[in-house]
N, C-alpha and C positions, 0 to 999 in steps of 0.2 A: 016291693022295692027291696033290692039287696042291701044288706048292712053296709054302712060306710067303712071302707078300709082305712087303717091308720095312715096318716100322711107319711111320705117317704122319709121325712126327717125323724119321725118317732117310731119307726119300725125297726125291730131288732133284726140285723142280718142273720140268715139261717146258720151261718158258719160260726157266729160269735159264741154261742153256748158250747160248741165243740172245742173251740180254741181255749175257752175258759176252763173246761174240764181237763184238757191236755196240760194247761199251765198248772192247774191244781195238783194233778198227779205227778207231773214232772218236778215241780218244786218240792213236793213231799219226798220224792225219791232222792233229790239232792240233799235235803235236810237230813234224811235218814243216813245217807252215806257219810256226811260230815260228822254226824253224831256217833256213828259206829267207828269211824276212824279216830276221832278224838276221845272217845269213851266219855262224852259229856252230853248233856241235853241240848246244848247250843240253841236255846229258845229265842235268842236275839235274831235268829234267822227268820222268825215269824214276821218281823217287821219288813225285812227284805222281801219276803214272800208277798206281803200285803202290797208293797210297791209294785211287784210283778203282776199281781192280780189287777190292780187299778190300771196299770200300763197296758195290759193285754185287753182290757175292756175298751180303753180309748182307741187303741190301734185297730181293734176289730170293728169299730163303727157303732158300738152300742150307744144309743142316745143318752145324753146327760139327763140327770134327774134322780128321783128316788129309786127307780128300777135299777139303775147302774150302781147306785150306792148299796142297795140290798144285795145285788149279785156279787159285788166285791166283798162285802162282809161275809156272805154265805160261803163264797169260794175260799176266803181266808180261814174261816172256821173249819171247813172241810179239810183244808190243807193241814191245819193244826192237829186235828183228830187223826187223820191218815198218817202223818209223820210220827206222832206219838205211838200210834198202834203199830206201825212198822218197826220202830225202834225197840219197843217192848218185845214184839214177836221175834225179831232178829236175835235179841239177847237170850230169850228163852229157848228158841229153836237151836241156837248155837250150842247151848248147854246139853241139848238132847240129841245132837247130831243131825238136825234138820236144816235144810236150806231156808233162808229168810222167806222166800215166796211160798214154801210149804207150810211154814209155821204161821204165816199171816192168816190163813184160812182156818187154822185149828185153835186160835186164841179165842177164848170166851170173853164176852163183854164185861162180866163181873170181875174176872181176873185182870183184864186190861185196865179197868177202872181203878182197882186197888193198887196195881203197880204204877199207874200214872200218878196217883195221889202220892205215892211214896217217892217217885222219881222227880216230880216237879215241886220245887220249893216256891216261896213267895216271890222271888225274883223272876223265876220262870213264868209264873202266873201274871206278873206285871208286864213282862215282854209280850205275852199273848194278848193281854188286854190292850196294850199300846198298838199292837198290830191290827186289831179290829177297828180301833179308832182311826188309825192311819188309813186303812182301806176305805172307811166311810168318807174320810175327809178328802182324800185324793181322787176318789171316783165321782165326786159330786158333779 
């Protein structure tokens, strides 16, 4: 007997993870551009990004529940890491004459971690924590 397939209401549409990945990378790019333009971390954008992740999951038909909450939190966390990585890489690459997309691949994780700790203060960390809670709450 073949295994029972999930009911149509509990199945994740195949396009949903792709849309979520696109939203994650796209919002990280927006955050990076705003941070480079203002020369600040602008960590409050993490909360707006969390709203975007939850909204994208709802629009794409991802079924409600713990899976959608976990996906929203994971996408928000990935967006935070990617944006911080890109901001750091763009600043370092600019000082060395590299384009941002060239320096993103050359930045080491230890160096990025050290610079992220120096660049993000307590308020930035609070904004990031609020964004993760917002993603979980809105995606429920």
